[in-house]
ZAMARGU-4260 file (C-alpha; in steps of 0.2 Angstrom, whole numbers, plus 5000, padded with zeros to 4 digits):
<rodrens>
0) 4768/4951/4688 | 4780/4940/4697 | 4793/4953/4704 | 4809/4948/4711 | 4814/4955/4728
5) 4831/4953/4736 | 4835/4952/4755 | 4850/4950/4765 | 4843/4934/4774 | 4828/4923/4769
10) 4822/4913/4784 | 4810/4898/4780 | 4799/4892/4794 | 4792/4898/4811 | 4796/4885/4823
15) 4814/4885/4830 | 4818/4896/4816 | 4807/4910/4823 | 4820/4913/4836 | 4833/4918/4823
20) 4828/4937/4821 | 4834/4948/4834 | 4843/4965/4838 | 4860/4958/4833 | 4853/4957/4815
25) 4847/4975/4815 | 4850/4983/4798 | 4849/4967/4788 | 4834/4965/4778 | 4825/4948/4782
30) 4811/4939/4774 | 4802/4926/4784 | 4793/4914/4773 | 4781/4902/4783 | 4769/4889/4775
35) 4762/4885/4792 | 4758/4868/4800 | 4743/4857/4802 | 4727/4857/4791 | 4725/4876/4795
40) 4743/4881/4791 | 4745/4890/4808 | 4761/4900/4812 | 4773/4895/4825 | 4779/4878/4821
45) 4775/4860/4825 | 4781/4860/4844 | 4770/4874/4849 | 4754/4869/4839 | 4754/4851/4836
50) 4768/4843/4846 | 4778/4845/4862 | 4767/4858/4870 | 4749/4852/4867 | 4754/4834/4869
55) 4762/4837/4886 | 4746/4847/4891 | 4736/4832/4886 | 4748/4820/4895 | 4747/4830/4911
60) 4728/4828/4911 | 4730/4810/4907 | 4741/4807/4922 | 4728/4815/4933 | 4715/4804/4925
65) 4725/4788/4927 | 4727/4790/4946 | 4712/4780/4951 | 4719/4764/4942 | 4734/4765/4954
70) 4726/4771/4970 | 4718/4756/4978 | 4734/4748/4984 | 4737/4764/4994 | 4721/4762/5004
75) 4712/4775/4993 | 4697/4774/4982 | 4696/4785/4967 | 4684/4785/4953 | 4685/4794/4936
80) 4667/4799/4934 | 4667/4810/4919 | 4678/4815/4905 | 4673/4832/4897 | 4684/4831/4881
85) 4678/4847/4873 | 4683/4856/4890 | 4700/4847/4890 | 4703/4852/4872 | 4697/4869/4873
90) 4707/4873/4889 | 4723/4867/4880 | 4721/4876/4863 | 4713/4891/4872 | 4730/4894/4879
95) 4740/4889/4864 | 4730/4898/4850 | 4732/4915/4857 | 4751/4913/4858 | 4751/4907/4840
100) 4741/4922/4834 | 4751/4934/4844 | 4767/4927/4837 | 4762/4930/4819 | 4755/4948/4824
105) 4772/4952/4832 | 4782/4947/4817 | 4770/4956/4805 | 4767/4972/4814 | 4779/4976/4829
110) 4792/4990/4827 | 4805/4977/4832 | 4803/4969/4815 | 4804/4985/4805 | 4817/4976/4794
115) 4808/4960/4793 | 4795/4955/4780 | 4783/4941/4784 | 4777/4931/4769 | 4764/4917/4772
120) 4765/4904/4759 | 4776/4890/4752 | 4793/4893/4746 | 4802/4882/4733 | 4819/4883/4726
125) 4821/4888/4708 | 4840/4889/4708 | 4854/4893/4720 | 4848/4906/4733 | 4832/4909/4723
130) 4815/4905/4729 | 4797/4906/4722 | 4784/4909/4735 | 4766/4904/4732 | 4756/4914/4744
135) 4741/4909/4753 | 4731/4921/4742 | 4738/4912/4726 | 4750/4926/4722 | 4768/4921/4716
140) 4784/4931/4721 | 4802/4927/4718 | 4814/4930/4732 | 4833/4930/4732 | 4845/4932/4747
145) 4863/4932/4751 | 4859/4920/4765 | 4845/4907/4767 | 4841/4898/4783 | 4830/4883/4781
150) 4820/4878/4796 | 4805/4871/4787 | 4802/4856/4798 | 4793/4840/4795 | 4776/4832/4793
155) 4767/4816/4797 | 4768/4802/4784 | 4755/4789/4780 | 4762/4771/4777 | 4759/4762/4760
160) 4743/4753/4767 | 4729/4750/4755 | 4714/4763/4758 | 4723/4773/4771 | 4721/4789/4760
165) 4703/4787/4759 | 4697/4783/4777 | 4700/4800/4785 | 4714/4793/4797 | 4720/4805/4810
170) 4738/4810/4812 | 4746/4820/4827 | 4741/4835/4816 | 4722/4832/4819 | 4719/4820/4833
175) 4720/4832/4847 | 4707/4844/4840 | 4693/4831/4837 | 4675/4835/4842 | 4671/4820/4852
180) 4681/4807/4861 | 4679/4790/4852 | 4674/4775/4861 | 4689/4765/4853 | 4704/4770/4844
185) 4717/4760/4833 | 4734/4767/4834 | 4745/4762/4820 | 4763/4764/4825 | 4774/4760/4841
190) 4786/4775/4842 | 4786/4790/4853 | 4770/4799/4847 | 4761/4782/4847 | 4765/4777/4865
195) 4761/4795/4871 | 4744/4796/4863 | 4740/4778/4869 | 4743/4784/4886 | 4732/4800/4884
200) 4717/4791/4876 | 4718/4775/4887 | 4718/4786/4903 | 4703/4796/4896 | 4693/4780/4895
205) 4695/4776/4876 | 4698/4757/4872 | 4715/4758/4863 | 4723/4746/4852 | 4741/4749/4848
210) 4747/4740/4832 | 4766/4738/4831 | 4775/4730/4816 | 4790/4725/4827 | 4791/4713/4842
215) 4792/4728/4854 | 4786/4746/4856 | 4798/4760/4856 | 4811/4750/4847 | 4823/4765/4847
220) 4826/4764/4865 | 4838/4752/4874 | 4831/4734/4872 | 4828/4731/4891 | 4818/4747/4892
225) 4809/4743/4876 | 4804/4726/4882 | 4798/4733/4899 | 4787/4746/4891 | 4780/4733/4880
230) 4775/4722/4895 | 4767/4736/4903 | 4757/4742/4888 | 4752/4724/4885 | 4744/4724/4902
235) 4736/4741/4900 | 4728/4741/4883 | 4726/4730/4867 | 4744/4727/4860 | 4746/4719/4843
240) 4764/4716/4840 | 4773/4709/4824 | 4758/4714/4814 | 4760/4721/4796 | 4745/4732/4792
245) 4739/4728/4774 | 4723/4737/4771 | 4710/4749/4780 | 4693/4754/4776 | 4679/4764/4784
250) 4663/4755/4789 | 4647/4760/4796 | 4654/4756/4814 | 4671/4765/4811 | 4687/4758/4805
255) 4692/4741/4800 | 4711/4736/4798 | 4717/4721/4791 | 4735/4715/4794 | 4746/4700/4793
260) 4756/4690/4806 | 4765/4675/4803 | 4756/4672/4787 | 4739/4673/4795 | 4726/4687/4792
265) 4721/4698/4808 | 4706/4709/4808 | 4705/4724/4820 | 4691/4737/4822 | 4689/4753/4831
270) 4679/4769/4830 | 4694/4780/4824 | 4711/4777/4817 | 4727/4787/4822 | 4742/4785/4811
275) 4759/4788/4820 | 4772/4779/4810 | 4784/4793/4808 | 4787/4810/4800 | 4796/4816/4785
280) 4807/4831/4782 | 4799/4845/4771 | 4813/4845/4759 | 4802/4839/4745 | 4790/4854/4747
285) 4806/4866/4746 | 4811/4857/4730 | 4829/4857/4736 | 4836/4848/4721 | 4834/4864/4711
290) 4847/4872/4722 | 4859/4857/4721 | 4856/4853/4739 | 4861/4835/4745 | 4848/4825/4754
295) 4848/4808/4764 | 4838/4793/4758 | 4824/4799/4771 | 4823/4816/4764 | 4834/4825/4776
300) 4844/4840/4770 | 4862/4836/4773 | 4873/4848/4783 | 4890/4848/4790 | 4894/4850/4809
305) 4892/4869/4807 | 4874/4867/4800 | 4880/4873/4783 | 4870/4864/4769 | 4879/4852/4757
310) 4878/4850/4738 | 4889/4838/4729 | 4897/4834/4746 | 4903/4852/4747 | 4897/4867/4757
315) 4885/4878/4748 | 4889/4896/4751 | 4875/4905/4761 | 4864/4890/4764 | 4861/4884/4782
320) 4848/4871/4789 | 4842/4866/4806 | 4829/4856/4815 | 4818/4842/4808 | 4822/4847/4790
325) 4840/4841/4793 | 4842/4832/4809 | 4839/4813/4811 | 4833/4816/4829 | 4818/4827/4826
330) 4819/4834/4844 | 4814/4852/4849 | 4829/4854/4860 | 4840/4849/4846 | 4832/4861/4834
335) 4834/4875/4847 | 4852/4872/4849 | 4855/4871/4830 | 4846/4887/4828 | 4858/4895/4840
340) 4873/4888/4831 | 4867/4894/4814 | 4864/4911/4821 | 4881/4912/4829 | 4890/4906/4813
345) 4881/4919/4802 | 4885/4933/4814 | 4903/4927/4817 | 4909/4918/4802 | 4927/4919/4808
350) 4923/4909/4823 | 4912/4895/4818 | 4904/4883/4831 | 4900/4865/4829 | 4883/4858/4833
355) 4888/4840/4837 | 4898/4842/4853 | 4885/4836/4866 | 4876/4819/4869 | 4858/4820/4863
360) 4845/4815/4875 | 4827/4810/4872 | 4812/4809/4883 | 4795/4800/4880 | 4780/4806/4891
365) 4770/4790/4891 | 4766/4780/4907 | 4778/4776/4914 | 4790/4789/4907 | 4805/4784/4897
370) 4822/4793/4894 | 4839/4790/4887 | 4855/4797/4882 | 4871/4790/4873 | 4874/4772/4868
375) 4862/4758/4872 | 4870/4742/4878 | 4870/4733/4861 | 4879/4748/4853 | 4892/4750/4868
380) 4896/4731/4867 | 4898/4732/4848 | 4910/4747/4850 | 4924/4735/4856 | 4926/4744/4872
385) 4926/4734/4889 | 4910/4740/4898 | 4901/4739/4914 | 4882/4739/4915 | 4873/4744/4931
390) 4854/4741/4933 | 4845/4748/4948 | 4826/4745/4951 | 4816/4759/4958 | 4809/4747/4971
395) 4827/4746/4978 | 4828/4764/4984 | 4818/4771/4998 | 4807/4783/4988 | 4803/4770/4975
400) 4799/4757/4989 | 4787/4770/4996 | 4779/4772/4979 | 4778/4753/4977 | 4785/4755/4960
405) 4789/4737/4953 | 4793/4741/4935 | 4804/4756/4934 | 4823/4755/4933 | 4839/4765/4927
410) 4852/4757/4917 | 4869/4765/4915 | 4883/4759/4904 | 4901/4765/4907 | 4919/4761/4902
415) 4925/4748/4913 | 4942/4756/4916 | 4939/4775/4916 | 4920/4774/4922 | 4916/4786/4908
420) 4897/4786/4906 | 4893/4780/4889 | 4874/4779/4890 | 4860/4780/4902 | 4842/4773/4900
425) 4827/4775/4912 | 4809/4769/4913 | 4798/4775/4927 | 4792/4790/4937 | 4800/4806/4932
430) 4813/4798/4921 | 4814/4813/4910 | 4819/4823/4925 | 4831/4811/4933 | 4841/4808/4917
435) 4847/4826/4917 | 4859/4821/4931 | 4868/4810/4919 | 4866/4821/4903 | 4875/4834/4913
440) 4889/4822/4918 | 4891/4816/4900 | 4891/4834/4893 | 4904/4840/4905 | 4916/4825/4905
445) 4912/4819/4923 | 4914/4801/4925 | 4903/4789/4936 | 4916/4790/4949 | 4916/4809/4949
450) 4898/4811/4952 | 4895/4796/4963 | 4908/4801/4976 | 4910/4820/4976 | 4893/4825/4982
455) 4879/4821/4994 | 4863/4813/4987 | 4848/4818/4997 | 4839/4803/5006 | 4826/4798/5003
460) 4824/4806/4986 | 4822/4799/4969 | 4840/4804/4963 | 4846/4790/4975 | 4841/4778/4960
465) 4855/4786/4950 | 4867/4786/4964 | 4865/4768/4968 | 4868/4763/4950 | 4883/4773/4949
470) 4890/4765/4964 | 4889/4748/4955 | 4900/4755/4942 | 4915/4760/4953 | 4916/4745/4966
</rodrens>
């Protein structure tokens, strides 16, 4: 029998949505419905299990493995003698998996969650604020709620390439848990996940071929940054640009990929294939159309600036969404912020807060690191504003000179008259840390003139890179 149970709040997902329950909601009945992520449907969301956290643990290991490649010019001789892939993998997931299991146990059994019911399964809308939950054990239950918070996340997509469904291609969901390190790896894609994984596996001794459909890798970045990273990766691994993949097949030796460039066929081969061409929101799994929910062409659930779900262009009462399900940015820090906004707005409907009041930064942990916030130069010029652009090379500051860095730079775009910072873009060591100086300025309304002239900048330290670029904008 499919009984119907009513709750005050239905919470879908266990990523950033998992931070939603708390003491302020004591006394309200909550059902948390979680399908899980990855092939094993684990609790805790993408970032913890399949994304930000394990990938950065692999990146840190890759950074250590990569040092011999750069040591000789400093008068050092280093060798990478052995890579114990199972030990690397097991160390990382030996730390993550207990957190995942502990998080699920806490939600299911801890007295703090006396008013919370955890359901493991897939939720699908059957009408406004009505969900059918297909449990892991095959049982079906119907859930209704006064308030529904959607944090169902996203999943990797496979492109329309002949044979790709049959060859056992890896995605970010599976590549980090493979049993053996392949001798060679084809990576189909050139975005954030692709370039990070290229760094990881190339550093560990894998022969990596990166297949980019466009002229440059990381095309979402500023054109100068994207071009520089393309040059660097072209020297470090096999980079195939402007290549449209048409078919893949598995052979006795591994994977064979066929593609087309300028009307000519290109044939590539490797032991394994990683597909990293993007992710799609899980709105289809939720059957959101049954609840009258609007979606964008890419599948995102549409929300207003308060994270309220829209239907027919209007706010749907009692429905909220956050994170990858509704955000075009697919960034953990964005999902966390949106969760806090949703939580506040549900608790304080008389004092709604907006989620779109701050510039959104992004960081890419490839080698070298890449980070950006705000407008790129092309967008800034197209806006019609008179702008100034400063570009400062790492090699031009004392610490960059000491590191003998010859490729990194910061690029800052500002309003020519007011020196308002419109955008910032970095490629080089610690780019994801250095950019926070500029994120803070943009978020608090400080101009380039403000932060360049009202504080000391430690010499000789990395932030001088930012200082010297700012000084170019206020001369």
